[in-house]
Residue, then its C-alpha position, 0 to 999 in steps of 0.5 A: m111684132k110688138k105687144g101692146i094694150d089699149i086703155s081708157i078710164h074703165d081700166g082705172i088707176i094704172d101703175f105704168n112703172k109695173v106695166k113697163s117692167s112687165g115687158l107685156a106692153d111695148f106700146v099703149i093706145i089711149r082713149a082720148g074721148y068720145g062723142k062731139l063735145e069737149s066735155q067728153k074727153d076721157k077723164r083719165f086721158e091726161k094721167n094715162y098719157n103722162g104715165c106712159t111718157e114718164n115711163n118711156i112707153p110709146v103711145g097712140c090714141y083713139w076717139y070713140s064715135y057716136a056720129k050718124s052723119v058726116s057733119e057730126i063725125q067732122t065735129e067729133a074729129k075736130v074735138f079729137l084734134e083739140t083734145i090731143k093738141g100739144k101732145q106727141f104720139e109714136y103710134p097712129v091716132y084712130l077712129d073707133f067706129e063700132e056703134k050699131s046705129q052707125f052700121a044701120l046707115g049702111k056701107a056707103k054712109c059708114s065709109e063716107m063718114a070714116k073718110a070725112f073723119l080720117d081726112i081731117l086728121e091727116n090734113a092736120g098732120y096725123y097718121a090716121g087709122i080706123y078701128s073696128s071688129k073684123s066683121h064690121l070692117e069687112n061688111y061696112f067699109t069700102e075697099d078704098i077705106l080699108n086699103r087707104y088707111t092703117v087698120w086696127v082690127a078686133h078679132y077674138g077667140v082665134a089663133k090668127t085673124s082671118y081678116k082679109y084686107p091689109f092691117d097693121m094691128w090686131q086686138y086679139s083679146s079683151d081678157g088679158s092680164v098685165p101687172g099694174i092694171n087691176h083687172r082684165c084688159d085689151m091685148n094687141y099685136c102690132y105688125q108694123d115695127d117702124f111706126p115710131e120711126i115713120i111718124k117721127s121722120a115724117g113730122l107727124n103726130g105732133f113731132p117736128k118736121s126734120v130740116e135737112k141742112p144744106v150741103e156746103s160746097v167744098k172747093k178742091s185745089i190742085d197745084i200744077q206745073m207745066l213746061v211748054d217750049g222750054v218755058q216753065y208755067s205753074g198755077t192752081v186749078y180749083s173745082d167744087 
């Protein structure tokens, strides 16, 4: 299990050296932005990303959605991709889906929208996931969504989440304290220890795909001598 935090402009100026030294953040999930406009990029996304990478803190990111149709959420996904282009993420990239106006559309529409967003991320070479609260995940998304993509579930005030579908990350508190951050922050546990290895080896999230070198054929030789009807024969036998 890994410990981590998620951050946005609302967390202010962060001293990532202190965050790293605290031992309380094995990873950080950064808000890249929200909505469907490039101008809605999180104002501290670049600084937060650079602060993590300069201190060797593995990162993931998320995009907060306000979309109320498939076409709108597809636009959000494309703006998200443009925002994170050229960067590398050792942890998944998430759709943050939690607006009341979205849930008012019903389970089928929420699922259709989530799939549209996440499919765009996957097709672009990203390890995609969805974030929402326990109750919203269980009540507004179909099982094919919850079983298909990695899930980051928010569930506060319990010793252990009772979320009933598979999940890799649990946001267990919004009231955490971490050196380097001047106020309370979101705290998470990640139960998939191999995210960085899985993502890097698959060439996802901005990492280059590994190219296997061809195995060179090595010829082996054996010198032999034979005596046939009193006549001596000699030679060399080769094999790959």
